[in-house]
C-alpha positions as CSV (number, residue, x, y, z in Angstrom):
1,M,30.2,-2.1,-40.2
2,A,31.0,0.5,-43.0
3,Q,34.8,1.0,-43.9
4,P,36.1,4.5,-43.1
5,I,36.3,6.6,-46.2
6,P,39.5,8.0,-47.0
7,K,39.9,11.5,-46.6
8,T,41.3,12.3,-49.9
9,L,41.7,10.9,-53.5
10,T,45.2,11.2,-55.2
11,C,45.1,12.0,-58.7
12,P,47.4,9.8,-60.8
13,Q,48.2,12.4,-63.3
14,C,49.2,15.4,-61.0
15,G,49.2,13.9,-57.6
16,F,46.5,16.6,-56.2
17,E,44.7,15.4,-53.0
18,N,41.0,15.5,-54.1
19,E,37.7,15.2,-51.8
20,P,36.5,11.5,-51.9
21,E,33.3,12.7,-53.2
22,R,35.0,14.0,-56.6
23,V,34.9,12.1,-60.1
24,Y,37.4,14.5,-62.0
25,C,40.5,15.9,-60.5
26,H,39.9,19.4,-59.2
27,N,43.4,20.5,-60.6
28,C,43.9,18.9,-63.9
29,G,40.7,17.6,-64.7
30,T,41.9,13.8,-65.1
31,K,39.2,11.3,-64.3
32,L,40.0,9.7,-60.8
33,D,40.2,6.0,-60.0
34,R,37.3,5.7,-57.7
35,S,37.8,1.9,-57.5
36,L,40.6,2.8,-55.1
37,L,37.6,3.7,-52.8
38,P,36.2,1.2,-50.3
39,K,33.1,-0.2,-50.8
40,D,30.0,0.7,-48.6
41,T,29.5,-2.7,-46.5
42,T,26.5,-1.1,-44.4
43,T,23.9,-3.9,-44.1
44,P,20.3,-3.5,-44.6
45,E,19.7,-3.8,-40.8
46,E,22.3,-1.2,-40.0
47,T,20.6,1.1,-42.5
48,I,17.1,0.5,-41.1
49,A,18.3,1.0,-37.5
50,A,20.0,4.4,-38.6
51,T,16.9,5.5,-40.3
52,R,14.8,4.7,-37.1
53,K,17.0,6.6,-34.9
54,R,17.1,9.6,-37.2
55,V,13.0,9.5,-37.5
56,R,12.9,9.1,-33.8
57,K,15.2,12.0,-33.1
58,M,13.0,14.1,-35.4
59,T,9.5,13.2,-34.2
60,H,10.9,13.1,-30.5
61,P,12.6,16.4,-30.0
62,G,12.2,16.5,-26.3
63,N,13.6,13.2,-25.5
64,T,16.7,15.1,-23.8
65,M,14.4,17.0,-21.5
66,M,12.5,13.6,-20.8
67,E,15.7,11.8,-20.1
68,I,16.9,15.0,-17.6
69,K,13.5,14.6,-15.8
70,T,13.8,10.9,-15.8
71,G,17.3,11.2,-14.1
72,F,16.1,13.8,-11.8
73,S,13.1,11.8,-10.7
74,T,15.5,8.6,-10.1
75,L,17.6,10.6,-7.9
76,V,14.8,11.8,-5.8
77,W,13.6,8.2,-5.2
78,A,17.0,7.2,-4.4
79,A,17.7,9.8,-1.7
80,L,14.0,9.1,-0.4
81,V,14.7,5.2,-0.2
82,A,18.3,6.0,1.6
83,A,16.4,8.4,4.0
84,I,14.0,5.7,4.9
85,Y,16.8,3.2,5.4
86,L,18.5,5.6,7.7
87,L,15.5,6.5,9.6
88,L,14.9,2.6,10.1
89,S,18.4,1.9,11.1
90,P,19.6,1.8,14.9
91,P,22.1,4.2,16.1
92,S,25.7,3.7,15.1
93,R,26.2,3.4,18.9
94,P,23.6,1.4,20.4
95,P,22.0,2.2,24.0
96,L,23.2,-0.1,26.9
97,S,21.2,-3.0,27.5
98,R,19.3,-3.6,30.7
99,E,22.0,-6.1,31.5
100,K,24.5,-3.7,31.5
101,E,22.8,-1.4,33.9
102,V,22.7,-4.3,36.4
103,G,24.8,-2.9,39.2
104,A,24.1,0.9,38.5
105,N,24.0,3.2,41.2
106,L,20.2,4.8,42.2
107,I,21.2,8.2,41.5
108,S,17.6,9.7,42.2
109,V,18.7,9.1,45.9
110,L,22.0,11.2,45.4
111,I,20.0,13.9,43.6
112,D,17.5,14.3,46.3
113,D,20.3,14.3,49.0
114,A,22.3,17.2,46.9
115,L,19.1,19.0,46.7
116,E,18.4,18.9,50.2
117,A,22.3,19.7,51.5
118,P,22.8,23.7,51.4
119,T,26.4,22.9,51.1
120,A,28.6,22.7,47.7
121,S,29.3,19.1,46.6
122,V,30.5,17.1,43.7
123,L,28.4,14.4,41.9
124,Q,29.8,11.6,39.9
125,F,27.7,9.1,37.6
126,T,28.5,6.8,34.9
127,E,26.4,6.0,31.8
128,A,24.8,3.0,33.4
129,D,23.7,5.4,36.3
130,I,22.0,7.9,34.0
131,S,20.5,5.2,31.7
132,Q,18.8,3.5,34.6
133,H,17.7,6.8,35.9
134,M,16.3,7.7,32.8
135,R,14.4,4.4,32.3
136,N,12.9,4.6,35.7
137,R,11.8,8.1,35.5
138,A,10.9,8.7,31.7
139,K,8.6,5.5,31.4
140,K,6.1,6.8,29.1
141,A,8.0,9.8,27.3
142,G,7.5,8.8,23.7
143,V,8.2,11.5,21.1
144,I,6.8,10.0,17.9
145,P,3.0,9.5,18.2
146,F,1.0,6.3,17.5
147,I,3.9,4.0,18.3
148,D,4.8,2.2,21.5
149,F,7.2,3.8,23.9
150,K,9.9,1.4,25.0
151,R,12.6,3.3,26.9
152,S,14.6,6.4,27.2
153,Y,18.3,6.3,27.6
154,A,21.6,8.2,27.6
155,L,25.0,7.9,25.9
156,L,28.3,9.6,27.0
157,A,30.9,10.9,24.9
158,D,33.9,13.0,25.7
159,G,32.3,16.5,26.2
160,K,28.8,15.4,25.0
161,I,26.0,13.8,26.1
162,T,23.1,12.2,23.8
163,V,19.6,11.7,25.3
164,G,17.1,9.3,23.3
165,V,14.2,7.3,23.2
166,E,13.4,3.9,21.6
167,Q,10.0,3.2,20.3
168,D,8.5,0.1,18.8
169,A,6.6,0.2,15.6
170,Y,5.0,-3.3,15.3
171,G,8.1,-5.1,16.4
172,L,10.6,-2.6,14.7
173,P,12.7,-0.4,17.0
174,I,12.5,3.3,15.9
175,Y,15.0,5.4,17.7
176,A,15.2,9.4,18.2
177,S,17.9,11.4,20.0
178,V,19.4,14.7,20.4
179,E,23.1,15.6,21.5
180,Y,24.2,18.1,23.4
181,R,27.3,19.8,24.8
182,F,27.5,22.0,27.8
183,E,29.3,25.5,28.9
184,M,29.0,27.6,31.7
185,D,27.5,31.4,30.7
186,G,27.2,33.8,33.3
187,G,27.5,31.1,36.3
188,M,24.7,29.3,34.5
189,L,24.9,25.8,32.8
190,K,23.8,26.3,29.3
191,P,23.2,23.4,26.9
192,I,24.0,23.7,23.2
193,K,22.4,21.3,20.7
194,V,24.9,19.7,18.2
195,G,23.0,16.8,16.6
196,Q,19.6,15.4,16.6
197,Y,18.8,12.0,14.7
198,F,16.2,9.8,13.7
199,G,17.8,6.4,13.7
200,R,20.9,7.3,11.8
201,L,19.2,9.9,9.8
202,G,20.7,13.1,10.9
203,I,19.1,16.6,11.0
204,D,20.9,20.0,11.1
205,P,20.8,21.0,14.6
206,R,20.4,24.7,13.3
207,I,16.8,23.7,12.3
208,P,14.7,25.1,15.1
209,K,11.8,23.4,17.0
210,V,12.7,19.8,15.9
211,D,13.8,18.9,19.7
212,A,10.5,20.0,20.6
213,I,9.3,16.7,20.1
214,F,11.3,15.6,23.0
215,Q,9.3,17.8,25.3
216,P,7.7,14.5,26.8
217,L,11.1,13.5,28.0
218,W,11.8,17.0,29.4
219,N,8.7,16.9,31.6
220,A,9.4,13.6,32.9
221,L,12.8,15.0,33.9
222,K,11.7,18.3,35.4
223,R,12.4,17.0,38.8
224,E,16.1,17.4,37.9
225,K,16.1,21.0,37.0
226,P,16.6,22.5,40.5
227,L,20.1,20.6,40.4
228,L,20.9,21.7,37.0
229,D,20.4,25.3,38.5
230,R,23.1,24.7,40.9
231,V,25.7,23.4,38.5
232,Q,29.1,25.4,39.0
233,A,31.1,23.2,36.6
234,I,30.5,20.3,34.7
235,S,32.9,17.5,33.0
236,I,31.7,14.8,30.6
237,T,33.5,11.8,29.3
238,K,32.8,8.6,27.9
239,N,33.6,6.9,31.4
240,G,31.0,9.2,33.3
241,V,29.8,12.6,34.2
242,A,31.3,14.8,37.2
243,I,29.2,17.7,38.3
244,A,30.1,20.3,40.8
245,L,27.3,21.8,42.7
246,K,27.6,25.3,44.4
247,A,26.0,25.9,47.6
248,A,22.0,26.6,47.8
249,P,21.2,30.3,48.1
250,P,20.4,31.0,51.6
251,Q,16.3,30.7,52.3
252,R,14.6,33.7,53.3
């Protein structure tokens, strides 16, 4: 590599600091000793490389824009690959296996009894109870078309419930789920959507109509709607759901 050229060349006669390009002193006119300057050690290969770089820059002035486009395209493809990876990943908390549902209560009977009883009552269900009930009630409630339905499920967390569907695409499990919390509004139970997912890919719950794909699941569970209409209070924890039902309105 070339050695750095000194910033000044000192005149031996008057001591004036001259530019390294000068032959004679700018102050007194004395001839300067240019032998003090280092010799140019640039190799022919380095000179050729620098020339090529300069010519390439002159003949391709749009390289910067091309690099920006290439970088942007790389980011788009990286985001797409990440989205596909999240889409095909199972939920961070997988649904209960069939083995863990062994011994679960058959809550369809409890629901029927509660609907027939006119008095106020309290129902309590575990996560296994609800998952088994959904497995039995929603047997063909696929939300993603053209792939096989496997099962529906429910997951409980403090203050929230996640309802999901597992489907099968040529042996690859595909999950879709929607997450709700509940509050009482004017004496009626009001579900509030707080999350929706495909695999682990989260979709902003404020985006409307995405959960409309779950309509086959809601249709399979429409028998439970009269029960929800009678809810007076509800408590959801990771250990279970407690539902207080108000008395049924008198029949006319």
